C-alpha positions in Angstrom: -55.6 119.8 44.5 -58.9 121.8 44.7 -60.4 122.4 48.1 -63.2 120.2 49.1 -66.6 120.9 50.8 -66.4 117.5 52.5 -67.5 118.0 56.2 -64.9 115.4 57.2 -62.0 117.7 56.2 -60.0 117.9 59.4 -58.1 121.1 58.4 -60.7 123.4 56.7 -59.3 126.5 55.1 -62.0 128.7 56.5 -64.1 128.2 59.7 -67.6 126.9 58.9 -70.4 129.4 59.7 -74.0 128.4 60.2 -76.9 130.6 59.1 -77.9 131.2 62.8 -74.4 132.3 63.7 -74.3 134.7 60.7 -77.5 136.4 61.5 -76.7 136.6 65.3 -73.4 138.3 64.6 -75.0 140.7 62.1 -77.7 141.6 64.6 -75.2 142.3 67.4 -73.2 144.5 65.1 -76.2 146.5 64.1 -77.3 146.9 67.7 -73.8 148.1 68.7 -73.8 150.7 65.9 -77.3 151.9 66.9 -76.4 152.3 70.6 -73.2 154.1 69.7 -75.1 156.5 67.5 -77.7 157.1 70.2 -75.1 157.9 72.8 -73.4 160.3 70.4 -76.6 162.0 69.6 -77.6 162.3 73.3 -74.3 164.0 74.3 -74.5 167.7 74.6 -73.0 169.4 71.5 -71.4 172.1 73.5 -70.7 170.6 76.9 -68.4 172.9 78.9 -65.1 171.3 79.8 -63.4 172.4 83.1 -60.1 171.5 84.7 -57.9 169.8 85.4 -56.6 173.0 86.9 -58.8 174.7 89.7 -61.5 177.0 88.4 -64.0 179.3 90.1 -67.0 177.5 91.6 -70.0 179.2 93.2 -72.4 177.3 95.4 -75.4 178.1 97.6 -74.4 176.8 101.1 -76.6 177.3 104.2 -78.4 180.2 102.6 -75.5 182.2 101.2 -73.5 182.1 98.0 -69.8 181.2 98.3 -67.2 181.2 95.6 -64.0 179.1 95.8 -61.3 177.7 93.5 -61.7 173.9 93.0 -60.7 171.3 90.5 -63.4 169.0 89.0 -62.4 166.0 91.1 -63.1 167.8 94.4 -65.9 166.2 96.4 -68.5 168.3 98.2 -67.2 166.9 101.5 -63.7 168.0 100.7 -64.9 171.4 99.7 -67.0 171.9 102.8 -64.3 170.8 105.3 -61.2 172.3 103.7 -61.5 175.7 102.0 -64.9 176.5 103.7 -63.9 175.1 107.1 -67.4 173.6 107.7 -66.0 170.7 109.6 -69.3 169.6 111.1 -69.7 167.4 108.1 -67.6 164.3 108.9 -65.8 161.9 106.5 -65.8 158.4 107.8 -65.4 155.7 105.1 -65.1 158.2 102.2 -67.0 155.8 100.0 -70.7 156.4 100.8 -71.1 153.4 103.2 -71.3 155.0 106.6 -73.3 158.2 106.0 -71.3 160.4 108.4 -70.9 163.0 105.6 -74.7 163.4 105.0 -75.9 166.8 103.9 -79.0 168.1 102.2 -79.2 168.9 98.5 -82.5 170.8 97.9 -83.8 169.4 101.2 -82.9 165.7 100.2 -80.2 163.8 102.0 -77.0 163.1 100.1 -73.6 161.6 100.8 -71.3 164.5 100.3 -68.2 162.3 100.0 -69.8 160.7 96.9 -71.0 164.0 95.4 -68.7 166.1 93.2 -68.7 169.7 94.3 -69.4 170.8 90.7 -72.5 168.6 90.7 -74.0 170.8 93.5 -74.1 173.9 91.3 -77.5 175.4 91.1 -78.7 173.4 94.2 -79.2 174.5 97.8 -76.7 172.8 100.1 -77.5 172.6 103.8 -74.9 171.3 106.3 -75.2 170.6 110.0 -74.0 174.2 110.6 -77.0 175.6 108.7 -79.7 173.4 110.3 -80.2 175.7 113.3 -81.8 179.1 113.0 -79.3 181.4 114.8 -79.1 180.3 118.4 -82.3 178.2 118.1 -81.5 174.5 117.5 -83.6 172.5 115.0 -86.1 170.3 117.0 -84.1 167.2 116.1 -80.8 168.7 117.3 -82.5 169.7 120.6 -84.1 166.2 121.0 -80.7 164.6 120.4 -79.3 166.6 123.3 -82.3 165.9 125.6 -82.4 162.2 124.8 -78.6 161.6 125.0 -78.6 160.4 121.4 -74.9 160.6 120.9 -71.8 159.0 122.3 -68.5 159.9 120.6 -70.4 162.3 118.3 -68.6 161.4 115.1 -71.7 160.0 113.3 -74.0 162.5 115.0 -74.0 165.3 112.4 -74.9 162.9 109.5 -77.5 161.1 111.7 -79.1 164.4 112.6 -79.3 165.5 109.0 -81.1 162.3 108.0 -83.5 162.4 111.0 -84.3 166.1 110.5 -85.0 165.5 106.8 -87.4 162.7 107.8 -89.2 164.9 110.4 -89.4 167.8 108.0 -90.9 165.6 105.4 -93.1 163.5 107.6 -93.9 164.9 111.1 -96.1 161.8 111.7 -93.2 159.4 111.2 -93.2 156.1 112.9 -90.4 154.0 114.5 -90.1 152.1 111.3 -89.7 155.3 109.4 -86.9 156.4 111.6 -85.2 153.0 111.4 -85.4 153.3 107.6 -84.0 156.9 107.6 -80.9 155.9 109.6 -80.5 152.4 108.0 -77.4 153.6 106.1 -75.7 155.2 109.1 -72.9 153.5 111.0 -72.8 154.3 114.7 -69.9 152.5 116.3 -71.1 153.4 119.8 -74.5 151.7 119.2 -76.7 154.6 120.3 -79.5 153.8 117.9 -82.2 153.3 120.5 -81.7 156.9 121.7 -81.6 158.2 118.2 -85.0 156.5 117.6 -86.4 158.1 120.7 -85.0 161.5 120.0 -86.4 161.6 116.4 -89.8 160.5 117.5 -89.8 163.1 120.3 -88.9 165.8 117.8 -91.7 164.7 115.5 -94.3 164.8 118.3 -93.1 168.3 119.2 -93.9 169.7 115.8 -90.7 168.8 114.0 -90.1 171.9 111.9 -87.6 174.5 112.6 -88.7 178.1 112.2 -87.8 179.3 108.7 -87.4 175.8 107.3 -89.7 174.7 104.6 
């Protein structure tokens, strides 16, 4: 018996396809193909592949160039703390939520636990160890001491890095500016009021360390 076009057929041989469904499916397929082609064209033709074994890595850290062996999965925090022994940078949550690991990349704050060490190539890395100029503390470091802006001290290095970046960028910062600068920092001791006071005191005192830009 020949197949029928009757809509009442309870067991159609092929699923019915409306004109709208046909053009929607065709449009989605064309868009997917276009996006795939665009991604392929945007990818570097000769991107260097490194790893998985450790390879040489050179970084500018606190004004000097250091070269270490690292695999591509190494975070900047791991590199600073382990082979370089710059343990002032703390690792709290290890997922970018507490900001204890804050450093500067080209003068801007960054979570080193969420930054791959290889992504810091060609950039100036500054840690809490490099904030002072010799024996002269950065104004924010000095103000933290004078205003008792630390308790256990675990969050202090990251807090200082964020507050110092603010003061360097905006010496006329307000209390709201300071609160915004430390909004991502977790201080389990709750010493935020003294952090605010210390940062504002450093700003009023000039804010910039000698030799810092």
